[in-house]
DRENNU-378829 format. One record per atom (N, C-alpha, C): z negated, x negated, y. Coordinates in steps of 0.02 Angstrom, whole numbers, padded with zeros to 5 digits, always signed. Example, Ala and Ser with C-alpha at 12.3 -4.5 7.8 and 13.67 -1.06 7.14 Angstrom:
BEGIN
-00390-00660-00284;-00390-00615-00225;-00390-00660-00165;-00354-00642-00112;-00357-00684-00053;-00394-00645+00002;
***
This chain:
BEGIN
+00000-00042-00059;+00000+00000+00000;+00000-00045+00063;+00047-00033+00106;+00052-00073+00166;+00000-00051+00217;-00030-00099+00254;-00080-00082+00305;-00048-00042+00361;-00088-00003+00393;-00066+00038+00449;-00048-00009+00507;+00015-00010+00531;+00035-00056+00584;-00004-00045+00649;-00022+00016+00663;-00058+00029+00726;-00126-00004+00727;-00157-00009+00668;-00223-00040+00663;-00217-00116+00663;-00170-00142+00623;-00163-00215+00617;-00142-00247+00683;-00102-00212+00722;-00079-00240+00785;-00137-00244+00836;-00180-00197+00835;-00236-00197+00882;-00291-00244+00860;-00297-00255+00795;-00345-00302+00768;-00416-00287+00790;-00452-00338+00816;-00521-00329+00837;-00529-00283+00897;-00474-00265+00931;-00478-00222+00990;-00469-00149+00973;-00471-00134+00908;-00461-00064+00887;-00514-00018+00916;-00575-00044+00925;-00629-00003+00953;-00634-00007+01028;-00585-00038+01060;-00586-00047+01132;-00604-00118+01151;-00593-00136+01213;-00606-00204+01236;-00627-00203+01309;-00665-00254+01327;-00688-00261+01396;-00643-00312+01431;-00608-00293+01483;-00566-00341+01520;-00609-00386+01565;-00622-00444+01541;-00664-00492+01579;-00619-00532+01626;-00632-00530+01691;-00590-00569+01737;-00591-00643+01720;-00535-00676+01729;-00530-00747+01713;-00582-00789+01751;-00596-00768+01813;-00643-00807+01853;-00712-00809+01821;-00730-00758+01784;-00795-00758+01750;-00798-00814+01699;-00744-00823+01662;-00741-00875+01610;-00732-00944+01641;-00688-00948+01690;-00669-01013+01717;-00719-01043+01766;-00750-00999+01807;-00792-01025+01861;-00865-01002+01857;-00875-00938+01842;-00943-00911+01844;-00983-00933+01783;-00953-00931+01724;-00989-00945+01662;-01027-01011+01662;-00998-01067+01685;-01036-01130+01683;-01097-01131+01728;-01101-01084+01775;-01156-01085+01823;-01212-01036+01806;-01203-00997+01753;-01252-00945+01735;-01299-00967+01680;-01360-00943+01683;-01407-00951+01628;-01392-00897+01576;-01422-00904+01517;-01406-00860+01461;-01417-00786+01479;-01476-00769+01504;-01491-00699+01519;-01448-00672+01575;-01433-00713+01624;-01389-00692+01679;-01321-00672+01653;-01294-00713+01607;-01229-00697+01577;-01232-00632+01538;-01285-00622+01500;-01291-00562+01460;-01294-00499+01504;-01331-00502+01558;-01335-00445+01603;-01267-00431+01634;-01232-00484+01656;-01166-00476+01686;-01117-00445+01636;-01120-00466+01574;-01075-00438+01523;-01089-00364+01511;-01153-00345+01511;-01169-00274+01503;-01142-00233+01561;-01148-00259+01622;-01121-00224+01680;-01045-00218+01675;-01013-00271+01653;-00941-00269+01642;-00922-00215+01591;-00960-00213+01537;-00947-00164+01484;-00955-00093+01509;-01004-00081+01551;-01019-00013+01574;-00977+00009+01634;-00937-00037+01661;-00894-00019+01719;-00821-00026+01699;-00793-00085+01706;-00722-00095+01690;-00708-00088+01616;-00760-00096+01575;-00750-00091+01502;-00759-00021+01475;-00775+00026+01517;-00785+00096+01495;-00724+00137+01512;-00705+00182+01467;-00647+00225+01477;-00664+00297+01459;-00642+00343+01502;-00651+00413+01486;-00590+00437+01446;-00586+00502+01436;-00531+00529+01396;-00463+00516+01427;-00461+00506+01492;-00398+00493+01527;-00386+00419+01538;-00430+00377+01510;-00421+00304+01516;-00446+00275+01581;-00485+00313+01619;-00511+00288+01682;-00577+00251+01672;-00587+00198+01710;-00649+00159+01705;-00697+00183+01760;-00757+00156+01758;-00808+00173+01808;-00812+00117+01860;-00832+00136+01920;-00846+00085+01971;-00919+00063+01969;-00962+00106+01941;-01032+00090+01933;-01061+00131+01876;-01120+00111+01853;-01152+00149+01799;-01227+00140+01805;-01262+00193+01782;-01335+00191+01783;-01360+00153+01722;-01405+00106+01734;-01435+00067+01680;-01509+00062+01693;-01548+00081+01643;-01621+00075+01649;-01642+00005+01627;-01702-00013+01647;-01727-00080+01628;-01733-00085+01552;-01756-00032+01521;-01764-00034+01448;-01696-00040+01413;-01644-00011+01442;-01577-00018+01413;-01554-00091+01416;-01566-00123+01472;-01546-00193+01480;-01585-00238+01432;-01649-00224+01423;-01689-00263+01375;-01661-00255+01305;-01645-00194+01286;-01619-00181+01218;-01550-00211+01209;-01507-00204+01257;-01437-00225+01248;-01427-00300+01257;-01471-00333+01294;-01464-00405+01302;-01507-00444+01251;-01559-00411+01225;-01603-00445+01179;-01651-00492+01213;-01660-00483+01278;-01704-00527+01316;-01763-00488+01344;-01817-00524+01364;-01878-00493+01387;-01871-00463+01457;-01921-00423+01475;-01920-00388+01539;-01919-00436+01598;-01962-00487+01596;-01965-00535+01652;-01899-00572+01660;-01870-00591+01604;-01806-00627+01606;-01751-00583+01635;-01752-00520+01618;-01703-00473+01645;-01711-00466+01721;-01773-00458+01744;-01785-00452+01816;-01761-00513+01854;-01775-00572+01827;-01754-00634+01859;-01678-00640+01860;-01645-00620+01805;-01572-00624+01801;-01540-00577+01851;-01566-00516+01857;-01539-00468+01905;-01545-00495+01976;-01604-00523+01991;-01615-00550+02058;-01565-00605+02075;-01550-00649+02027;-01502-00703+02038;-01431-00676+02047;-01411-00630+02003;-01344-00602+02007;-01332-00564+02072;-01384-00528+02094;-01378-00491+02157;-01375-00540+02216;-01416-00591+02214;-01417-00640+02269;-01351-00676+02275;-01319-00689+02220;-01254-00723+02221;-01196-00675+02233;-01211-00611+02234;-01158-00562+02248;-01115-00545+02188;-01136-00565+02129;-01096-00551+02069;-01104-00479+02045;-01161-00448+02060;-01170-00377+02046;-01206-00346+02106;-01203-00281+02110;-01239-00243+02161;-01280-00190+02127;-01343-00184+02148;-01387-00131+02122;-01400-00084+02180;-01391-00019+02167;-01396+00029+02221;-01427+00095+02198;-01444+00136+02246;-01472+00202+02231;-01417+00250+02212;-01435+00311+02193;-01385+00361+02176;-01341+00378+02235;-01368+00369+02296;-01330+00382+02357;-01288+00323+02379;-01291+00268+02341;-01251+00209+02357;-01283+00161+02406;-01349+00167+02416;-01385+00121+02461;-01403+00058+02422;-01381-00001+02443;-01396-00063+02406;-01471-00078+02406;-01494-00103+02349;-01563-00126+02342;-01560-00201+02330;-01567-00238+02385;-01552-00310+02383;-01608-00353+02356;-01670-00328+02358;-01727-00369+02336;-01762-00339+02276;-01800-00381+02242;-01837-00357+02184;-01888-00304+02205;-01920-00314+02262;-01969-00266+02286;-01938-00198+02299;-01879-00197+02329;-01845-00133+02342;-01827-00098+02276;-01805-00135+02227;-01787-00104+02163;-01849-00077+02127;-01905-00111+02133;-01966-00088+02100;-01995-00027+02134;-01989-00024+02200;-02016+00033+02237;-01973+00096+02230;-01910+00087+02215;-01866+00144+02210;-01881+00182+02145;-01892+00247+02149;-01913+00287+02091;-01855+00321+02055;-01796+00318+02085;-01738+00350+02053;-01701+00303+02006;-01643+00325+01985;-01601+00285+01940;-01568+00227+01979;-01563+00171+01945;-01530+00113+01973;-01459+00109+01947;-01411+00106+01993;-01341+00102+01975;-01316+00031+01986;-01280+00006+01936;-01253-00062+01938;-01177-00060+01946;-01152-00103+01989;-01080-00111+01997;-01064-00185+02003;-01002-00203+01988;-00981-00272+01995;-00977-00290+02069;-00994-00353+02083;-00991-00377+02151;-00931-00420+02163;-00943-00476+02195;-00889-00521+02214;-00871-00567+02156;-00814-00553+02125;-00791-00595+02069;-00725-00629+02087;-00713-00637+02152;-00652-00669+02174;-00663-00741+02191;-00634-00763+02246;-00638-00833+02267;-00710-00854+02281;-00729-00912+02255;-00795-00942+02264;-00850-00903+02227;-00831-00857+02182;-00883-00819+02147;-00926-00862+02103;-00898-00917+02077;-00936-00958+02031;-00976-01013+02064;-00975-01014+02130;-01009-01068+02166;-01077-01045+02191;-01128-01081+02170;-01195-01067+02196;-01200-01096+02266;-01248-01070+02302;-01258-01097+02369;-01281-01169+02364;-01248-01213+02400;-01266-01284+02398;-01333-01295+02430;-01375-01336+02397;-01441-01349+02426;-01434-01384+02493;-01474-01363+02540;-01472-01394+02606;-01508-01461+02606;-01474-01510+02634;-01506-01575+02640;-01545-01578+02706;-01602-01609+02704;-01640-01614+02766;-01601-01653+02819;-01603-01628+02879;-01566-01660+02934;-01594-01729+02948;-01549-01776+02960;-01571-01844+02976;-01597-01846+03048;-01650-01882+03059;-01676-01887+03127;-01625-01920+03173;-01618-01894+03233;-01571-01922+03280;-01595-01990+03306;-01550-02038+03305;-01566-02105+03329;-01525-02119+03390;-01557-02127+03445;-01522-02140+03508;-01515-02215+03519;-01472-02232+03567;-01463-02303+03584;-01527-02333+03611;-01563-02293+03650;-01626-02318+03678;-01676-02334+03623;-01678-02291+03572;-01724-02303+03516;-01708-02368+03482;-01643-02381+03469;-01624-02443+03436;-01640-02504+03479;-01628-02498+03544;-01643-02554+03589;-01718-02568+03591;-01758-02515+03592;-01830-02525+03593;-01854-02559+03530;-01824-02540+03473;-01844-02571+03410;-01826-02645+03410;-01766-02662+03437;-01746-02732+03439;-01792-02772+03485;-01809-02743+03543;-01854-02777+03589;-01922-02789+03558;-01948-02739+03523;-02014-02746+03491;-02012-02800+03438;-01958-02801+03398;-01953-02852+03345;-01948-02921+03375;-01908-02929+03428;-01901-02994+03461;-01967-03018+03491;-02003-02972+03524;-02067-02991+03555;-02118-03011+03502;-02118-02974+03447;-02166-02990+03394;-02151-03057+03362;-02086-03071+03351;-02067-03136+03322;-02086-03193+03368;-02074-03185+03432;-02093-03237+03480;-02168-03248+03481;-02205-03193+03478;-02278-03199+03479;-02304-03234+03417;-02274-03219+03360;-02295-03251+03298;-02282-03326+03300;-02223-03344+03327;-02207-03416+03332;-02257-03451+03378;-02273-03419+03434;-02321-03450+03481;-02390-03456+03449;-02411-03405+03412;-02476-03407+03380;-02479-03462+03328;-02424-03470+03290;-02423-03523+03239;-02430-03591+03272;-02392-03601+03327;-02396-03666+03361;-02466-03678+03389;-02495-03627+03417;-02562-03633+03445;-02613-03646+03391;-02604-03611+03334;-02652-03619+03280;-02649-03689+03251;-02587-03715+03244;-02580-03782+03215;-02607-03835+03262;-02608-03822+03328;-02631-03872+03376;-02705-03870+03390;-02740-03821+03363;-02811-03816+03376;-02850-03868+03336;-02897-03899+03370;-02940-03948+03337;-03012-03924+03341;-03051-03943+03291;-03122-03928+03291;-03137-03854+03281;-03089-03817+03255;-03100-03747+03241;-03138-03743+03175;-03202-03725+03179;-03244-03724+03119;-03230-03661+03079;-03170-03659+03051;-03153-03601+03008;-03099-03622+02961;-03091-03586+02906;-03038-03599+02858;-02971-03582+02891;-02916-03613+02866;-02851-03600+02897;-02834-03526+02901;-02849-03489+02848;-02834-03417+02848;-02873-03380+02901;-02938-03396+02908;-02979-03363+02958;-02957-03382+03028;-02939-03446+03037;-02916-03469+03102;-02853-03430+03123;-02807-03422+03076;-02746-03384+03091;-02762-03312+03109;-02808-03280+03074;-02825-03210+03087;-02856-03203+03156;-02900-03251+03176;-02932-03246+03241;-02882-03255+03298;-02837-03303+03290;-02787-03315+03342;-02739-03257+03347;-02719-03230+03289;-02672-03174+03289;-02703-03113+03322;-02768-03103+03311;-02802-03045+03340;-02802-03048+03416;-02799-03108+03444;-02801-03116+03516;-02731-03110+03546;-02681-03140+03513;-02617-03149+03546;-02562-03104+03520;-02572-03066+03468;-02519-03022+03444;-02506-02966+03495;-02443-02941+03501;-02428-02886+03548;-02470-02825+03533;-02495-02795+03587;-02535-02734+03579;-02609-02746+03584;-02632-02810+03582;-02703-02824+03587;-02722-02827+03661;-02786-02816+03677;-02808-02818+03747;-02791-02882+03784;-02800-02938+03750;-02786-03002+03783;-02712-03009+03799;-02670-02989+03751;-02598-02996+03763;-02574-02949+03818;-02601-02888+03819;-02582-02840+03871;-02606-02864+03939;-02666-02893+03943;-02692-02919+04005;-02648-02976+04031;-02625-03018+03984;-02581-03073+04003;-02516-03047+04032;-02488-02995+04001;-02426-02966+04026;-02436-02936+04095;-02493-02902+04106;-02505-02872+04171;-02512-02926+04225;-02546-02981+04209;-02554-03035+04258;-02487-03067+04274;-02445-03074+04223;-02378-03103+04234;-02336-03057+04278;-02341-02992+04266;-02303-02944+04306;-02326-02944+04378;-02393-02947+04388;-02420-02948+04455;-02398-03011+04493;-02397-03067+04458;-02375-03130+04490;-02303-03126+04511;-02262-03095+04467;-02191-03088+04482;-02180-03043+04542;-02219-02989+04545;-02212-02942+04601;-02232-02975+04667;-02286-03015+04664;-02310-03049+04724;-02259-03098+04751;-02225-03134+04703;-02174-03181+04723;-02114-03147+04753;-02100-03088+04732;-02042-03052+04757;-02052-03029+04827;-02115-03014+04847;-02130-02989+04914;-02142-03045+04964;-02152-03107+04939;-02168-03162+04985;-02105-03189+05018;
***
């Protein structure tokens, strides 16, 4: 007995098939976690994959939380997290019976009516998650760079002067390390003695300019 051609030609699609957009396989799939993909597939099945007697599909369908748990095989918390991610990325929309979008988990939990699911943005850039924002680099001005160079130059000059002074000291009753620390404490930039020396030098220069 020969097989029925109408059955053999349809093969595994004899019971119907869900038209999954190529973008879901090519771009969205690599970016989804397991439960997110399962929820998306159920929404696809209940919308574009559903046909009435005239072959028309649905634009949205009502799905309860318990239905999603049963049909995906995943736990309640995982389902809630997956829905939140899919909605945030715009891959699905969850709305009230009147078509009012419920964008947050809190809104969906507070709503006492049926939740309707529809496909969202599955076109260009649908598979791209929002890129993490990098912290802005602090602005560096020319003045800041010049100040840093001046500070480095002044510190280097001070260190050289302190080393020369330290090496020339005689009768310093201290170990070399202690002698260096004492001299550095007096002459390094920012110390009272060094600042006083700079002020005296500035005053002398000002006096000479007015004479």
